[in-house]
C-alpha positions as MATLAB code, in Angstrom:
seq = 'MSSATGPGPRPVLLGIRDAAIEERGHCAWDTNKVGATPDCVPGITMQYPHCTHCSDLLIHLVQVYCPLEGSSYHRTINVLACLRRECWGKSDSWKVLRSQCQETKHKQEATAEKDVVAVTTKDWCDEADNWGVDDSPGHSAEGLLSLGAVKPPPTISDTEIGDQATRLEGLNLLEKPEGKGLLIQTPVPVFQPFYISVMEEEDYSLEIGFSHERKLLHEYQRREGVNVEQLNSCEDNGGAETYEKGKARHGDRTFVKFMKQIASCPQQILRYCWNGIPLLLSSPAIGIETAVPECESCGSPRVFEFQLMPALVNMLRSTSGEEISVEFGTVLIYTCERSCWTASNQTPVEECAFVQGDPDQRFFR';
ca = [
      -0.261    7.087    2.937;
      -0.940   10.962    1.453;
       0.666   13.077   -1.432;
       2.650   15.734    0.068;
       1.206   19.593   -1.289;
       3.813   21.720    0.271;
       7.119   22.647   -0.553;
      10.280   20.409    0.657;
      10.818   16.961    0.355;
       8.845   14.226    1.010;
       8.564   12.627    3.535;
       9.245    8.329    3.418;
       6.388    6.634    5.475;
       8.045    2.909    6.022;
       5.835   -0.293    6.902;
       6.625   -2.727    9.690;
       5.233   -6.060   10.143;
       1.899   -5.724   13.166;
      -0.035   -8.238   14.647;
      -1.023  -11.344   12.526;
      -4.303  -11.360   12.109;
      -6.458  -14.329   13.839;
      -8.805  -16.831   11.513;
     -11.343  -14.325   12.878;
     -10.062  -10.714   13.246;
     -11.761   -7.489   10.984;
     -10.333   -6.896    8.244;
     -11.960   -4.334    5.524;
     -10.536   -2.992    2.321;
      -8.391   -0.152    4.351;
      -6.296   -2.122    6.843;
      -2.592   -2.105    5.610;
      -1.864   -5.939    5.530;
       0.603   -8.870    4.423;
      -1.185  -12.212    2.823;
      -4.671  -13.485    2.866;
      -7.291  -12.543    0.029;
      -7.299   -8.561   -1.095;
     -10.681   -7.269    1.123;
     -12.762   -5.549   -2.172;
     -13.731   -1.801   -2.290;
     -16.964   -0.845   -1.784;
     -18.739   -1.660   -5.437;
     -16.076   -2.822   -6.562;
     -15.808   -6.463   -8.504;
     -12.751   -8.100   -8.606;
     -10.858  -11.335  -10.384;
      -8.489  -13.316   -9.025;
      -6.299  -12.445  -12.516;
      -3.477  -14.813  -13.425;
       0.112  -14.471  -14.380;
       1.081  -13.422  -18.245;
       3.727  -15.710  -18.616;
       2.644  -19.110  -17.200;
      -1.333  -18.293  -16.944;
      -0.959  -19.748  -13.237;
      -2.778  -17.356  -10.699;
      -1.655  -14.494   -8.976;
      -1.202  -14.364   -4.852;
      -1.642  -11.997   -2.760;
       0.958   -9.906   -0.919;
       0.120   -6.414    0.378;
      -3.054   -4.657    0.530;
      -2.232   -0.381    0.984;
      -5.024    1.860    2.235;
      -3.693    5.034    0.380;
      -6.233    7.905   -0.115;
      -4.437   10.713   -1.399;
      -4.524   13.807    0.455;
      -6.967   16.654   -0.745;
      -8.931   13.929   -2.451;
     -12.803   13.105   -1.887;
     -11.966    9.771   -2.732;
     -11.036    6.419   -0.785;
      -8.414    4.678   -2.659;
      -6.637    0.825   -1.756;
      -3.625   -0.566   -4.124;
      -3.303   -4.219   -3.983;
      -0.569   -6.629   -5.226;
      -0.105   -9.824   -6.424;
       2.635  -12.011   -7.983;
       3.665  -15.064   -9.256;
       4.471  -18.215   -7.403;
       6.262  -19.991  -10.178;
      10.057  -19.427   -9.802;
      10.688  -18.841  -13.312;
       8.299  -15.863  -13.581;
       9.881  -14.077   -9.796;
      11.537  -11.445  -11.755;
       9.468  -10.495  -14.460;
       7.140   -7.133  -13.999;
       4.299   -8.580  -15.846;
       4.272  -11.572  -13.102;
       3.242   -9.195  -11.258;
      -0.250   -6.961  -11.108;
      -1.102   -3.778   -8.820;
      -4.713   -3.496   -8.692;
      -6.445    0.740   -7.717;
      -9.725   -0.185   -6.270;
     -11.468    3.924   -5.196;
     -14.660    4.130   -3.731;
     -16.419    7.855   -2.494;
     -15.691    9.340    0.729;
     -19.604    9.514    1.586;
     -20.033    5.727    0.801;
     -17.192    4.756    2.962;
     -19.030    7.164    6.419;
     -22.115    5.055    5.749;
     -20.121    1.903    6.046;
     -17.933    3.410    9.358;
     -21.183    4.418   11.064;
     -22.718    0.944   10.463;
     -19.556   -0.595   11.672;
     -18.369    1.845   14.037;
     -18.212   -0.719   17.160;
     -15.787   -2.823   14.905;
     -11.836   -1.900   15.272;
      -8.922   -2.898   13.096;
      -5.655   -3.437   14.942;
      -3.744   -1.094   13.447;
      -5.263    2.415   12.118;
      -3.135    4.842   11.495;
      -3.278    5.733    7.685;
      -0.186    7.068    5.090;
      -1.716   10.399    5.870;
      -2.922   12.842    8.195;
      -6.364   13.401    6.727;
      -7.559    9.591    7.051;
      -7.966    9.298   10.791;
     -10.482   11.604   10.239;
     -12.908    9.868    8.421;
     -16.237    8.651    9.780;
     -15.350   10.217   12.958;
     -18.480   13.029   12.704;
     -20.142   14.412   14.972;
     -23.294   14.787   14.518;
     -26.776   16.491   16.430;
     -27.599   13.167   18.050;
     -24.884   12.641   20.389;
     -24.907   16.666   21.993;
     -26.868   17.426   24.891;
     -29.229   19.266   23.010;
     -30.036   16.771   20.974;
     -31.333   13.939   23.629;
     -35.111   14.106   25.109;
     -35.951   13.584   28.523;
     -37.290   10.228   29.114;
     -40.657   12.010   30.506;
     -41.282   14.136   27.594;
     -41.185   12.113   24.234;
     -42.840   13.318   21.515;
     -45.254   11.467   19.087;
     -43.706   10.814   15.798;
     -45.082   13.549   12.971;
     -47.928   13.281   10.907;
     -47.414   11.981    7.219;
     -50.043   12.794    4.517;
     -51.238   10.809    1.962;
     -49.546   13.020   -0.301;
     -46.865   12.942    0.869;
     -45.860    9.430    1.256;
     -46.340    9.457   -2.952;
     -44.028   11.655   -3.290;
     -41.263   10.650   -0.759;
     -41.842    6.943   -3.013;
     -41.794    8.893   -5.984;
     -38.425   10.073   -5.611;
     -37.347    6.976   -3.700;
     -37.934    4.616   -7.472;
     -35.633    7.749   -9.263;
     -33.208    7.058   -6.638;
     -32.821    3.458   -7.516;
     -32.946    3.936  -11.141;
     -30.395    6.012  -10.890;
     -28.406    4.189   -8.553;
     -25.094    2.146  -10.007;
     -25.502   -1.662   -9.846;
     -23.202   -2.683   -6.614;
     -19.983   -4.757   -7.629;
     -19.766   -8.482   -6.632;
     -16.242   -8.296   -4.224;
     -14.047  -10.832   -4.293;
     -14.062  -13.589   -7.489;
     -12.124  -16.790   -7.222;
     -13.113  -19.826   -9.487;
     -11.075  -21.965   -7.601;
      -9.061  -22.299   -3.975;
      -5.631  -20.113   -4.115;
      -3.340  -20.321   -1.668;
      -2.535  -17.607    0.719;
      -0.218  -15.785    2.621;
      -0.322  -16.045    6.273;
      -1.190  -12.456    7.311;
      -0.567   -9.856    9.577;
      -1.001   -6.051    9.793;
       1.406   -2.970    9.078;
       1.724   -0.288   11.223;
       3.167    2.696    9.883;
       5.809    4.952   10.888;
       7.535    8.007    9.246;
      11.563    7.012    8.530;
      12.744   10.170   10.513;
      10.682    9.642   13.303;
      12.059    5.887   13.322;
      15.535    6.965   13.040;
      15.008    9.439   16.129;
      13.288    7.192   18.254;
      15.880    4.463   17.591;
      18.772    7.006   17.453;
      21.991    5.777   15.850;
      23.855    2.578   17.544;
      21.744    0.492   16.214;
      22.515    2.330   13.034;
      26.918    2.481   13.243;
      26.936   -1.669   14.298;
      25.504   -2.542   10.697;
      27.379   -0.589    8.884;
      30.425   -1.133   11.027;
      28.987   -5.304   10.414;
      28.068   -4.701    6.191;
      31.660   -2.998    5.554;
      33.948   -5.574    7.482;
      31.303   -8.426    5.554;
      32.278   -6.743    2.552;
      35.571   -4.579    2.645;
      34.053   -1.612    1.609;
      34.280    1.540    3.521;
      30.681    3.336    3.686;
      31.777    7.121    4.762;
      34.702    7.059    1.345;
      31.786    6.001   -0.868;
      30.202    9.464    0.102;
      32.901   11.817    0.740;
      33.398   10.089   -3.156;
      30.247   11.326   -4.234;
      30.291   14.406   -2.209;
      34.055   15.055   -3.856;
      33.545   13.394   -7.547;
      36.553   11.569   -6.970;
      35.917    8.636   -8.683;
      39.531    7.149   -8.821;
      39.270    7.011   -4.598;
      35.179    4.748   -5.584;
      36.981    2.700   -7.547;
      39.558    1.674   -4.200;
      37.174    1.400   -2.382;
      34.362   -0.631   -4.742;
      32.464   -3.184   -3.091;
      32.822   -7.131   -4.600;
      29.706   -7.062   -5.888;
      30.176   -3.976   -8.204;
      26.938   -1.689   -7.525;
      27.804    1.260   -6.355;
      24.004    1.990   -5.639;
      23.392   -0.789   -3.739;
      25.835    0.352   -1.298;
      23.662    3.596   -1.174;
      20.451    1.536   -0.549;
      21.915   -0.993    2.349;
      23.082    2.132    3.572;
      19.263    3.984    3.827;
      18.217    1.110    5.224;
      20.353    0.225    7.786;
      18.331    2.281   10.660;
      15.120    0.278    9.846;
      16.770   -3.652    8.385;
      12.862   -4.690    9.373;
      10.822   -2.194    7.361;
       8.818   -4.132    4.525;
       7.720   -1.203    2.684;
       8.558    2.320    1.953;
       5.510    4.631    0.661;
       6.625    8.507   -0.701;
       4.275    9.159   -3.475;
       5.177   10.941   -6.147;
       8.608   10.541   -4.284;
      11.800    9.405   -5.264;
      11.948    5.153   -5.394;
      15.103    3.551   -3.457;
      17.007    1.501   -5.715;
      18.679   -1.273   -5.174;
      20.521   -1.986   -8.171;
      21.415    0.897  -11.526;
      19.417   -0.527  -14.258;
      20.245   -0.739  -17.951;
      17.499    2.311  -18.984;
      16.269    4.599  -16.422;
      13.181    3.818  -14.756;
      10.768    6.513  -15.923;
      11.235    5.640  -19.306;
      10.366    1.914  -18.693;
       7.512    2.577  -16.528;
       4.204    3.127  -19.391;
       1.534    5.730  -19.205;
      -1.895    5.494  -17.776;
      -3.643    3.364  -19.760;
      -7.200    4.577  -18.595;
      -6.403    8.106  -19.526;
      -2.877    8.506  -21.050;
      -0.875    9.785  -18.028;
       2.116   10.008  -16.202;
       2.208    7.051  -13.748;
       4.599    8.385  -10.758;
       6.543    6.326   -8.236;
       4.399    5.617   -4.842;
       5.972    3.170   -2.856;
       7.912    0.034   -3.014;
       8.066   -3.637   -1.223;
      11.230   -4.593    0.765;
      13.733   -7.155    0.832;
      12.702   -7.961    4.390;
       9.095   -8.713    3.343;
      10.404  -12.118    1.803;
      11.208  -13.552    4.271;
       7.846  -12.847    6.275;
       5.701  -14.625    3.799;
       4.881  -18.239    5.102;
       1.892  -20.321    3.359;
      -1.088  -21.026    6.005;
      -1.676  -24.388    4.840;
       2.028  -25.207    5.623;
       3.101  -26.229    1.569;
       6.464  -24.766    0.497;
       5.373  -21.379   -1.395;
       7.073  -18.139   -1.629;
       7.922  -15.092   -3.745;
      11.264  -13.776   -3.818;
      12.294   -9.944   -5.118;
      15.032   -7.372   -3.924;
      12.746   -4.848   -4.536;
       9.863   -3.718   -6.345;
       8.565   -0.261   -6.830;
       4.852    0.696   -7.671;
       3.852    3.458   -9.666;
       0.638    4.242   -9.982;
      -1.586    7.412  -12.478;
      -0.673   10.617  -11.657;
      -4.098   11.874  -11.495;
      -5.262    8.146   -9.728;
      -7.891    8.513  -12.538;
     -11.551    7.342  -11.278;
     -14.669    7.492  -12.178;
     -18.574    7.006  -10.670;
     -19.390    3.802  -12.933;
     -16.014    2.353  -11.760;
     -16.363   -1.165  -11.004;
     -13.454   -2.755  -11.063;
     -10.102   -1.745  -10.086;
      -7.566   -0.096  -12.548;
      -4.558   -1.684  -12.941;
      -1.114   -0.369  -12.536;
       2.437   -0.954  -12.937;
       4.813   -3.085  -11.462;
       9.166   -2.707  -11.431;
       9.978   -5.339   -9.917;
      14.800   -5.780   -9.332;
      15.862   -8.517   -8.985;
      18.278   -9.485   -5.174;
      22.138   -9.063   -5.756;
      22.766  -10.977   -2.511;
      19.425  -12.263   -0.598;
      21.769  -13.275    2.717;
      22.370   -9.667    3.347;
      18.577  -10.177    4.598;
      17.772  -12.968    5.892;
];
């Protein structure tokens, strides 16, 4: 996923369930996935977080690889939540951890692991597919030596060897220590992992046509006794009285908009639109932008980046067979507008989650 730099509305990208991740399947920090445990970005030490309210260890829900367009940093966000029922609707019972690393470091890793390819390689930004696929002289015809013309290695003097050793020692002194990766003191429950595939919302709608959307809308209108077209007409003309006559039984106009928007792809588990507008499930008491705090690291405002969708709830299954779950309507993820990061960072930056409960979970089951 990436920020759009040009004029006009930002495209919305949809995350949809893909293949299951096998027990021995390759899964790295630049993989979009649900479940399992977080995969640490190079140089990062991640302590498994605890719930602010009950102090239980949180469970990992999603990992999103989402470099921003024009940035030299790779960027991964992990979202975790508390399993306790009494903590489900509390925004501070969720943790959003953003980790980054320089692109050059990732390219070195990609070269070493170029024979290993994840099931889903499409990323959330246009430029990401090109990272780690550099054309080097060693792969060109000009760089190949004929079998009968192998050149002997050049002679290196003792002075040159001494100079190189001195430079290497200097690099070792300047290089920052590597992170320790994911630290878990005790075993934690995990959800069964699967990959997340990505496509633009507009492309998905065009691909499936509108017959499926009409069918879902008709079913919703029949069940709720509300005419969505009448609500839309009311919005355009400002007819409050007309709206009241067609009002849904749950009484939330925002919920009707939510249902209509996801009707073309009800199986979407994630919506991504960096610095875009979230799709609200219910009208908050106060503006969400007002409630979201500024970045604790640099003081910059936070912007909407992506949200978890209700269809994800029914896809969460324990790997051990025990009954574990996390329920929500939608979870809005806000991140630092500057995506602040320094080369010395060895731990993730904590971002913000805003949880909206589901007014009627049965519609998504």
